[in-house]
C-alpha positions in Angstrom: 78.6 105.1 87.7 82.3 105.1 86.6 84.2 108.2 85.6 86.5 107.1 83.1 86.2 105.9 79.7 86.4 102.0 79.1 89.8 100.9 77.6 91.5 104.2 78.8 92.8 103.3 82.1 96.3 102.1 81.5 97.0 104.6 79.0 96.1 107.2 82.2 98.4 105.1 84.1 101.8 105.9 82.0 101.0 108.8 81.3 100.3 109.7 85.0 104.2 107.9 85.6 106.0 109.8 83.1 104.3 113.2 84.5 105.3 112.3 88.0 108.3 111.6 87.0 109.2 114.6 85.8 107.8 117.2 88.0 109.8 114.5 90.6 107.0 113.6 92.9 107.5 110.0 91.9 110.2 108.7 93.6 111.0 105.1 93.1 113.0 102.9 95.2 116.1 101.6 93.4 116.3 97.8 95.0 118.7 94.8 93.8 117.2 91.7 94.0 117.9 88.1 95.1 116.0 84.8 95.1 115.5 82.9 98.2 113.6 79.3 97.0 112.3 77.2 100.0 109.6 74.0 98.9 109.7 74.9 95.7 108.6 78.3 95.9 111.1 81.0 94.5 110.5 84.2 96.8 112.0 88.1 95.8 113.7 89.7 98.2 114.0 93.0 97.5 117.4 94.7 99.1 116.1 98.9 99.3 118.9 99.9 98.0 117.5 103.8 98.9 115.3 104.2 101.2 116.6 107.8 102.7 113.6 110.1 100.4 111.0 107.9 102.1 112.4 108.0 105.6 112.8 111.2 105.7 109.1 111.5 104.6 107.7 109.7 107.2 109.7 111.5 109.9 107.9 115.3 108.3 104.6 112.9 108.8 105.1 112.7 112.2 106.8 116.2 112.8 103.3 117.9 111.2 101.1 115.2 113.3 102.9 116.4 116.4 102.8 120.2 115.6 98.7 119.6 114.4 97.9 117.3 116.9 96.0 114.9 114.9 97.3 112.6 112.1 98.8 113.5 108.6 97.3 111.9 105.9 99.0 112.3 102.4 95.8 111.1 100.9 93.6 114.4 101.9 94.5 117.0 99.8 96.7 114.3 97.2 99.5 115.4 95.5 98.2 116.4 92.2 101.3 115.3 90.6 100.6 111.4 91.3 96.9 111.5 90.6 95.9 108.7 87.9 92.1 109.6 87.8 88.4 109.7 89.3 88.0 106.1 89.4 84.2 106.7 91.0 81.9 109.3 93.3 83.7 107.4 96.1 87.5 106.7 94.7 90.3 107.5 92.9 93.5 106.5 91.6 96.9 107.8 93.0 100.5 106.3 91.7 102.4 105.0 95.3 104.5 107.9 95.5 107.5 105.5 96.6 107.0 102.9 94.3 109.4 99.9 94.0 107.5 98.1 91.2 106.2 100.1 87.9 102.7 101.6 87.6 102.3 100.3 91.4 98.4 102.2 92.1 96.7 103.4 95.2 92.4 102.9 95.0 91.8 105.5 97.7 88.4 106.9 99.5 87.3 110.2 98.7 86.4 110.4 102.0 88.3 109.5 105.1 87.2 105.5 105.9 89.7 104.0 108.5 91.9 101.4 107.2 90.9 98.8 109.5 87.0 98.8 108.6 86.0 96.4 106.5 85.8 96.2 102.6 82.4 96.9 101.0 80.7 96.9 97.9 82.2 100.5 96.5 85.4 99.4 97.2 85.2 96.4 95.2 83.6 98.1 92.2 86.6 100.5 91.9 89.4 97.3 92.1 86.7 95.5 89.5 86.8 98.4 87.2 90.4 98.5 87.1 91.2 95.0 86.9 89.2 95.0 83.7 91.3 97.4 82.3 94.3 95.2 83.0 95.5 92.3 85.2 97.4 92.3 88.3 97.8 91.7 91.7 95.4 93.6 94.4 95.9 93.4 97.9 94.5 95.0 101.1 96.5 95.3 104.1 93.5 95.2 107.0 95.7 97.2 109.6 98.3 98.1 111.1 99.2 94.3 112.6 98.9 93.7 108.4 101.2 96.1 107.5 99.2 99.1 106.5 101.4 102.2 106.5 98.2 104.5 106.3 95.1 105.3 108.5 93.4 105.9 105.4 91.5 103.5 103.7 93.2 102.5 100.7 93.2 99.1 98.3 96.4 98.0 96.3 97.4 97.0 92.6 100.2 96.0 91.0 100.1 94.9 87.1 101.4 91.8 86.2 104.2 90.7 86.3 105.4 91.7 90.0 109.1 90.3 89.0 111.0 89.5 86.3 111.0 85.3 87.0 108.0 84.7 84.6 104.6 84.2 85.1 102.5 86.6 87.2 104.0 86.5 90.8 106.5 84.5 92.8 103.6 82.3 94.5 100.8 81.7 91.9 102.0 78.1 91.8 101.4 77.2 95.5 98.3 79.3 95.4 97.3 77.3 92.3 97.4 73.8 94.1 95.2 75.0 96.8 92.8 71.3 98.2 89.6 72.4 98.7 87.3 71.1 101.3 83.6 72.1 100.2 83.9 75.6 98.2 87.0 77.2 100.7 90.6 76.1 99.2 93.2 75.8 101.9 96.5 76.5 100.0 98.7 73.4 101.9 102.1 75.2 101.1 101.5 77.3 103.9 102.0 76.2 107.2 99.3 78.7 109.1 95.5 79.7 108.9 94.6 80.9 105.0 91.3 80.1 102.7 91.1 81.3 99.0 88.2 81.2 96.6 87.8 81.1 92.9 86.7 84.3 91.1 84.5 84.1 87.8 87.0 86.5 85.5 83.9 86.5 82.9 82.2 88.8 85.4 84.6 91.8 84.5 83.0 92.2 81.9 80.3 93.7 84.1 82.5 94.9 87.0 79.5 95.9 89.1 78.6 92.0 88.7 82.4 90.9 89.7 82.2 93.0 92.5 79.0 91.5 93.9 81.1 87.9 93.7 84.0 89.6 95.5 82.1 91.2 98.4 80.1 87.6 98.8 83.6 85.7 98.5 85.0 88.3 100.7 82.5 87.6 103.7 82.3 83.5 103.0 86.1 83.8 103.4 86.4 86.1 106.6 83.0 83.7 107.8 85.4 80.4 106.8 88.0 82.0 109.3 86.3 83.1 111.8 86.1 86.5 112.3 82.3 86.7 111.9 79.6 84.6 112.3 77.3 85.7 109.4 77.7 89.4 108.8 80.3 92.5 110.0 78.6 93.8 113.1 80.6 96.9 113.1 82.3 98.7 110.8 85.1 97.8 112.4 87.1 94.7 111.6 87.8 92.3 114.0 91.2 90.8 113.4 94.0 92.0 111.2 94.5 90.3 107.5 96.0 90.5 104.3 93.4 89.9 101.5 95.1 89.1 98.0 92.9 89.1 94.4 93.2 89.1 91.0 91.4 88.4 88.6 90.7 84.4 89.1 90.6 84.2 92.9 90.6 85.5 96.6 92.8 84.8 99.4 92.8 86.1 102.9 95.7 85.8 105.4 94.5 86.3 109.2 97.3 88.1 111.2 98.8 88.5 114.8 101.7 90.8 114.0 103.3 93.1 111.9 107.3 92.0 111.3 109.2 89.1 112.2 112.0 90.9 114.3 113.1 93.3 111.3 111.6 91.8 108.5 108.2 93.8 107.9 105.7 91.5 106.2 102.4 93.1 103.8 100.5 91.8 101.6 103.4 91.2 99.2 104.5 88.6 101.5 102.3 86.2 100.7 102.6 87.0 96.9 106.4 85.9 97.1 108.2 89.3 97.6 109.8 90.4 100.7 111.6 93.6 101.2 115.0 94.0 103.4 116.9 96.9 104.1 119.9 95.9 103.7 122.7 93.0 103.2 122.7 92.4 107.0 118.7 91.5 106.3 118.8 89.5 103.7 121.4 86.8 105.4 118.9 87.1 108.8 116.3 86.3 106.0 118.1 83.5 104.6 118.6 82.5 107.8 115.5 82.2 109.2 113.3 81.2 105.9 110.8 82.6 104.5 107.9 80.3 105.5 109.1 80.5 108.8 108.7 84.4 108.5 105.1 84.2 106.8 104.3 81.4 109.6 105.3 83.4 112.6 103.3 86.8 111.2 100.4 84.8 110.2 98.1 82.8 112.5 98.6 79.6 113.5 97.3 76.6 111.6 
């Protein structure tokens, strides 16, 4: 059962954004952007010009954790000024407090679940209902080594376009060039383990059907990448990974480390967007090159 009226989510997102900005709860991080092209892929590098507020918030979380003897959870209880809507009996939606891209949404479980747990049908139902409302890039950072910054399970969704280069996101053409062996696609532009599979966008007319397909595809891709033989045997994932989804496909990349030297990478890195702190890191990224960085944090080919 879904708890918002069909066709209203985008309006709710816009209304919540204006409210959160007015209350000072939403704290956008201003960026300067530069394009670093490699192998005909225009990677977007965002220079985060103001990280002070986010770093102070992270330091506060560490202090609370030490004082209470347990991890601070910003989602329980959540900030009411960032609240967008209840999505279902199991999930709700918040604005990303320190957003770089406008209308960046978090799809969060109401009861605490570990971020390193496998995604399940209820997760995909929540995401499918959102994608039925507006087109965007959904993603899941499966564990700290995949770039997850919070231990409470949450998917993320950024409306298209995620940058102003034209199209929807920087690596879309590379992903569209996937080569299929049987029903599993491999993206040849990326020299590391990865697997993708098409989705039937028409199923979003009935999000529960779309979610069932997403779950089946998710298991199919994980099996192809040797995460488990048939189905998960335990609730917790066997290794870290990034999962990226649109209305038309799902793509999974196994991970081995959270960053390359000083450059952190989460799911958005594989969508073609990097974040650096300053000009020095930008120059390092240009020297190392985006595909090298992605290859170093992903599992080998």
